Each structure stands twice: as structure tokens, then as C-alpha cells.
C-alpha positions in Angstrom: 33.0 135.4 114.9 34.6 133.9 117.9 36.4 130.5 117.9 36.2 128.4 121.0 39.3 126.3 121.8 38.3 123.3 123.8 40.3 121.9 126.7 40.8 118.7 124.7 42.4 120.6 121.8 44.7 122.4 124.3 45.6 119.1 125.9 46.4 117.4 122.6 48.6 120.3 121.5 50.4 120.3 124.8 51.1 116.6 124.7 52.3 116.8 121.1 54.8 119.5 122.1 55.8 117.5 125.2 56.4 114.4 123.0 58.4 116.4 120.4 60.6 117.8 123.1 61.2 114.4 124.6 61.9 112.9 121.2 64.5 115.5 120.4 66.1 115.0 123.8 66.2 111.2 123.3 67.7 111.6 119.8 70.5 113.8 121.1 71.3 111.3 123.9 71.3 108.5 121.3 73.8 110.4 119.2 76.0 111.0 122.2 75.9 107.3 123.3 76.5 105.8 119.8 78.8 108.5 118.4 76.7 108.4 115.2 74.7 111.0 113.4 72.2 108.3 112.3 71.5 104.7 113.0 69.3 103.8 110.0 69.8 104.2 106.3 66.3 105.7 106.1 67.4 108.6 108.3 70.1 109.6 105.7 70.0 107.6 102.5 73.0 109.1 100.9 75.1 109.0 104.0 73.9 105.5 104.9 74.9 104.1 101.5 78.3 105.7 101.8 78.7 104.4 105.4 77.9 100.8 104.4 80.6 100.9 101.7 83.1 102.4 104.1 82.4 99.7 106.7 82.9 97.0 104.1 86.3 98.5 103.2 87.3 98.9 106.8 86.4 95.3 107.5 88.4 94.1 104.5 91.4 96.2 105.5 91.3 94.8 109.1 91.1 91.3 107.7 94.1 91.9 105.4 96.0 93.2 108.5 95.2 90.0 110.3 96.4 88.0 107.3 99.7 90.0 107.1 100.3 89.5 110.8 99.6 85.7 110.5 101.9 85.4 107.5 104.6 87.5 109.3 104.4 85.3 112.4 104.6 82.1 110.3 107.6 83.4 108.5 109.2 84.3 111.8 108.8 80.7 113.0 110.3 79.5 109.7 113.2 81.9 109.9 114.1 80.8 113.4 114.0 77.1 112.3 116.2 77.8 109.2 118.6 79.8 111.3 119.0 76.9 113.7 119.5 74.6 110.7 122.2 76.9 109.3 124.1 76.9 112.6 123.8 73.1 112.8 125.2 72.7 109.3 128.2 74.9 110.3 128.7 72.6 113.3 128.4 69.4 111.3 130.9 70.7 108.8 133.3 71.5 111.6 132.9 68.0 113.2 133.4 66.3 109.8 136.6 68.2 109.2 137.8 66.9 112.5 136.9 63.4 111.5 138.8 63.8 108.2 141.9 65.1 110.0 142.0 62.7 112.9 144.7 60.0 112.8 142.5 57.5 114.7 139.1 57.6 113.1 138.4 54.0 114.1 138.2 54.8 117.9 136.0 57.8 117.4 133.5 56.3 114.9 130.7 55.9 117.3 131.1 59.4 118.7 130.8 61.0 115.2 128.0 58.7 114.2 126.1 59.5 117.3 126.7 63.2 116.8 125.3 63.0 113.3 122.3 61.1 114.5 121.5 63.9 117.0 121.9 66.5 114.2 119.5 64.6 112.0 116.9 64.2 114.7 117.1 68.0 115.4 116.9 68.7 111.6 113.7 66.6 111.4 112.1 68.4 114.3 112.8 71.8 112.8 111.6 70.7 109.3 108.3 69.6 110.8 107.8 72.8 112.9 104.2 74.0 113.1 102.6 77.4 113.5 98.8 77.6 114.2 98.4 73.9 113.2 100.2 74.5 109.9 103.6 72.9 109.0 105.6 76.0 108.1 107.9 74.1 105.7 105.4 71.4 104.7 103.7 72.8 101.6 99.9 72.5 101.5 99.6 69.5 103.9 98.1 69.9 107.3 97.0 66.5 108.4 100.2 64.4 108.3 103.8 65.1 109.2 105.5 66.0 105.9 109.1 65.0 106.5 109.9 61.4 107.6 113.0 59.2 107.1 112.7 55.7 105.6 114.3 52.6 107.2 117.6 53.5 105.5 117.7 57.0 106.9 116.8 58.7 103.7 114.3 61.6 103.9 110.8 61.5 102.4 108.3 64.2 101.8 104.7 62.8 102.0 106.1 59.3 101.4 108.2 60.4 98.3 112.0 60.5 98.5 113.3 64.0 98.1 116.3 62.6 96.3 113.9 61.4 93.5 112.4 64.8 92.9 113.6 66.4 89.7 111.7 69.7 89.1 109.1 72.1 90.4 106.4 74.2 88.8 103.3 76.0 90.1 101.6 72.7 90.8 104.4 71.5 93.0 107.4 69.1 92.8 107.7 66.3 90.3 109.4 62.9 90.1 109.7 60.6 87.1 106.5 59.0 88.5 104.5 62.2 88.7 103.4 65.0 91.0 104.5 65.0 94.7 101.4 65.3 96.9 100.8 68.7 98.7 104.2 70.1 97.5 102.8 73.3 96.0 103.2 76.7 97.6 100.5 78.1 99.9 99.2 81.6 99.2 97.3 84.2 101.3 95.2 87.2 100.3 96.8 90.4 101.6 94.8 92.8 99.5 96.4 92.3 96.0 93.0 91.3 94.4 93.7 87.6 94.5 92.7 85.6 91.4 92.8 82.0 90.3 94.2 80.9 86.9 93.8 77.3 85.7 92.8 76.0 89.1 95.9 77.6 90.9 96.3 80.9 92.6 98.1 83.5 90.5 101.3 84.4 92.3 101.1 88.0 91.3 97.8 88.5 93.0 98.5 86.8 96.4 101.3 86.4 98.9 103.3 83.1 99.2 103.0 82.3 102.9 104.7 78.9 102.8 108.4 78.3 103.1 109.8 75.8 100.6 111.3 73.3 103.0 112.1 70.8 100.1 114.3 73.4 98.3 115.9 74.7 101.6 116.9 71.1 102.6 117.8 70.1 99.1 116.3 67.7 96.6 117.5 65.6 93.6 120.9 64.1 93.2 124.4 65.1 92.3 127.2 62.9 90.9 130.4 63.1 93.0 133.8 61.6 92.3 136.2 60.1 94.9 138.7 57.3 95.4 137.1 54.2 97.0 138.5 52.1 99.8 140.7 50.2 97.4 142.1 53.5 96.0 140.3 53.2 92.7 138.5 56.2 91.2 134.8 56.0 91.8 131.7 58.0 90.8 128.4 58.0 92.6 125.1 59.8 92.7 124.4 61.2 96.1 121.3 63.0 97.4 121.4 66.8 97.6 119.3 66.7 100.7 121.2 67.8 103.9 119.5 65.1 106.0 120.3 62.4 103.5 124.0 63.5 103.2 124.3 63.2 107.0 123.1 59.6 106.7 125.7 59.1 103.9 128.3 60.6 106.2 127.4 58.1 108.9 127.8 55.2 106.4 131.1 56.6 105.2 132.4 56.8 108.7 131.3 53.2 109.5 133.3 52.1 106.4 136.2 54.4 107.3 135.9 55.8 103.8 137.4 59.3 104.3 137.6 60.0 100.5 133.8 59.5 100.2 133.2 61.5 103.4 135.2 64.3 101.9 133.2 64.2 98.6 129.9 64.2 100.5 131.1 67.1 102.7 131.9 69.2 99.6 128.3 68.7 98.3 127.1 69.4 101.9 128.8 72.8 101.9 127.2 73.7 98.6 123.7 72.8 99.8 124.3 74.7 103.0 124.9 77.8 100.9 121.5 77.2 99.3 120.0 77.1 102.8 121.5 80.5 103.6 120.1 81.8 100.4 116.7 80.6 101.5 117.2 82.3 104.8 117.9 85.6 103.0 114.7 85.2 100.9 112.7 84.8 104.1 114.2 88.1 105.4 113.2 89.9 102.1 109.7 88.5 102.3 109.4 89.6 106.0 110.4 93.1 105.1 107.8 93.2 102.3 105.1 92.2 104.9 106.3 95.0 107.2 105.9 97.5 104.4 102.5 96.1 103.5 101.3 96.3 107.1 102.4 100.0 107.3 100.4 100.7 104.1 97.3 98.9 105.4 97.5 100.7 108.7 97.7 104.1 107.0 94.8 103.2 104.7 92.8 102.1 107.7 93.4 105.4 109.5 92.1 107.3 106.4 89.0 105.0 106.2 88.2 105.5 109.8 88.4 109.3 109.4 86.1 109.1 106.3 83.7 107.0 108.3 83.6 109.5 111.2 83.0 112.3 108.7 80.0 110.4 107.3 78.6 108.9 110.4 80.1 110.6 113.4 79.0 113.5 115.5 80.8 116.3 117.4 80.4 115.3 121.1 80.5 118.9 122.3 77.8 120.0 119.9 75.5 117.1 120.7 76.0 117.5 124.5 75.0 121.2 124.1 72.0 120.2 122.0 71.0 117.6 124.6 70.9 120.2 127.5 69.0 122.6 125.3 66.4 120.0 124.5 66.3 119.0 128.2 65.7 122.6 129.2 62.9 122.9 126.6 61.3 119.7 127.9 61.4 121.0 131.5 59.8 124.3 130.3 57.1 122.5 128.6 56.4 120.5 131.8 56.2 123.8 133.8 54.0 125.4 131.2 51.6 122.4 131.5 50.8 123.3 135.1 49.0 126.4 133.8 47.0 124.9 131.0 46.1 121.4 132.1 43.2 121.5 134.6 43.4 119.9 138.0 41.7 116.5 138.4 38.7 116.0 140.6 40.9 114.3 143.2 43.3 117.3 143.2 40.3 119.6 143.7 39.0 117.4 146.6 42.4 117.5 148.2 
């Protein structure tokens, strides 16, 4: 029994093969252009699920790198500021020693007072330094300048005198009247599985990005002893804040009270050492960030390799496949000349 194959059947079979060849060629080109073995989860369910997880991990890793870089730059700004403060304290100490040793303080009063005022103004500028619209030594506050002097030249943090602060906990600094606004530390997620306990960030799960300007500049009061102008023994509580002590130095120079100036200078030196300690702490934290960034970059390299193994293609292989599919498509086109009949117009021509 003979089977007759119609021209329509031949045409449909030819078009199907032609479309299959073109589809295979297009798929190979798409893989070359995108660098991916598949573009839809439906094309590879197992690989697609794995790819989605890897992309999420890569995105988080890159976000953590951005956070570490931001924290490192913020610390760098703070380190520069505290370094300048330390140099200024050294210069102030030197100038005050000159004032104590001079035989004619009366004639040089205004010079020393003016020098101290310039140092105070620079201190205030450095204490209120900003990075990316954030006060680097201003705790959690972002809207208002944190450090301001009152009319008597005593430093305040968010309208609270630093000399009145008595202690600090995870919620911030405290005075006898209560909690100082926005004085807590600021934290950032750098990939330590950040968590919150009792409404505050757990320090073990995040990185402290803020620099404690209150502690660096000094807070609270210390009792000092000295002989007053009349030569009598005197005791007085003075602020531990470097800015406040420079104001007290100005007052002592105005009163020609060298004994009080000497007592203030002793406390000033002690607090300067605390500032240097704060500077060392910033250096340690910066080194930690550098190590963390190295770890994240190594992890990201591994994740990108895993992503390529799951999603990626070998360019040489896919280019070879593309040319093979292209040759097949051309052969199908040539074969079509022999099996597809000429049209009436072709016949007329």
C-alpha cells in the first residue's frame, strides 16, 4: 500500500525544522550576550533556585562592603579631627606653661586670652565635624548641631552641660536630671547578624560607627586644690571637659590667678591623655574594619564563582554552538529550494 505525502505535509515539516534551527541559533546567541545558561527559573528549576539564593547573598555581601566603607570613611574623618585636637592640646599646654613662667603676665593677658579663644573656636568646629550629613562625634543626632557653648563659655551637648553628666550606659549619658538626648552610640550592620535587645542594638551583633565625642572631650567634674589669690588653700570642682577648662584658663588669666591656672592645667593634661586614648581606639576600630572588608571581598569572590558555576556559560563553547546552529539553519534554507515549489509568479517570470 503506497502512502502519498502531500506538499502541505512537506511544507509543514520543512518550516518546523527551519524554526527549530532558528530557535537553537537564537538561544545560543542569547547565552553569549547574557553570559547565562538560562534566564528563567522554569528552564532550570534546581539551578534557578540556587541562583536566586546566590544573588541574594551577593547583594547582601556588597551592601555590607558599602557599610564597611562608609564606617571606615566616617572614622577617618573623626580620626583627623581628634588628631588635630590632640595637637591643639599640646600647643595650649605649651602656651599656658609660658603664661605660668612669665614675669609680666599682666601685659600679656589679652594675648593668651585671645589665643585660648581661637583654640576653643577650632575645638568647637572639629567637635561638630560632619560626614555624609552625620555629626561624626555627635551621637545619634542629625538635625541640630550637638556641641554649643552657653553664655559663660561652658560646653553643652544637645543643651545639656557636659560637666553635669555623671555616667553612661547603652542608652546614653545621664545627669542627675535624667538621660541626655541623642547621646547613645550609633551602630551599623556589617554582617554580624544584627539583633535588637530591649529596644537597643546588641553591641555584639553590630559595629559601633559613632565616635564618643563627649568622652573624648571629657565630661563630669573633678575637685582640684590650689592657693587662691589671697594665698589661702582653696578647693573647687572644675569641669573635665577640655573646652570648659580653656574657658576656666581664660578666667584665671583675667584674674592673674596663676595657682588656679596651674591646677586647671594639671587636669587639662590628664584629660588630654584620655583624648589620645580615644585616638588609639579609633585606630584599632579602623584596623578591624580593614580586616572585615578583606573578609567580605574574599567571600564575594567565592560567591561570584559559585554564581558563574550555576548560571554562567563557557563563551568559547557557546560561540562554537552558535556557528554550528547557524550553519544548520543555512543548510535548511538551501534544502528548502529543492522541496518547496515555485510560486505562480516565479513560474511566469
